[in-house]
N, C-alpha and C positions, 0 to 999 in steps of 0.2 A: 649292726641294729644302730639305727640314729639317737642320739644323747634327746632326741627331745624322747621317743620311744620308749627308751629306757629311763626316763624317770617320775613321764607315765607309768612304770610296770614298778618302782619298785615307790613311787608314791600310793600302790593300794595296798588296803589293811589284808592281814596278812589270817584275818578268819570274817565269818557273818556269820549274824547269828540272826532267823529272822523265821517266823512262824513256824518256834518250839525246834527248829536244825540246824544247825552249829554246822558250817562249812566249812572244811583246812582240807588246805593240800595235803598232807598224809595220813596223822592218827591222833590218840588224846595215846597215855599212858593205862597203862587200865588197872593198875596198881597204887593210882593217884589220887587226890579225892580231886572232882571236880573242879572245885573253884581256889583250887592249888597248883593243878596242870603250868608252865613257864610259859611265856607267852615264843619265847623259843621255843619250842614244841612244834606251836600250832603252823609258826613260820617258818622254818626246819633247820632256823639257826643253829647247828652240833657245835658240841663241847666237846673236845677228847676226854675221855675214860665218862661221859657220859651211855643212859641206853639206847641205841639207834631204835626209831623211832618207825622206820621203812621198813622193820624186817615183817614178811606175811605174815612171821606166829599174832608176832604183837596187832597186825592189821586185822586180824580173824578173832585176837577175843575183844569179849563184852567190854562196851567201856565202863568208867567206875562208875560202880553199883551207886552213887550221888549222883551222875549225871542224868537231868535233870532234859536233858535234848537226845532230837537224831544228832548225832553224826553223823555227817556226810564226807568223806575222804575220797580221793584217788588216792599217787602213785603206785603201791604193786598190783602189777594186772591179772584181772578174769576175764576169761572166756566172755562172761556178759554180767551182768549185774545184777548185784547180788546184797541182796535187801534183808538181812534177818529182823529180829528187835535189838531197836535201839539203835537202830546201825545203818547207813546206804553205800556199799560202795560200788563206785560207779569206770572206775580206770579199766575197758577194755577197750589197750593200746591204739587208739583213734590218732595217734597222737604220727603213730610209727607205720604199723603193717598190718592193721584192724577196720577193726569198725568202729566209726566214731558215736558215742553213746551221753544220752542226756537222762536227766529225770526230771521231774513236773513233781512242784511240792508246792501243797501239802499234800498232791494227790499218790505221789510214788508210781505215779504214772513211765514209765521205759522209754523210750525213745532211741532209737536207732540209724543211723546211715543204714544208705537197700545198698553200695557198694563199699567195697573195703578199699582202703585207705594205701 
């Protein structure tokens, strides 16, 4: 990867909040109030001894009770897009060996590639 591309990626925000949704790479901690969610969890910078946010059990837990937005996350793979209450899980393995998926927000309309990658 070129330095120019790397600089671009490193300069991107670690999360995006818009239209009542919080889009993060991995997930939020379910037992930590929304306002206290450390940014390091939103951009997956983990320190030894802290919870590993990418565990499937955390991704399938509801967001913190005080979370005012719908949490959109990837990282833990599922065969289909999962849209339970206050959460949208979009990693359908498209980057490796599955179908690439996307969700139009705020409509929650799921789009999928027609070919396996």
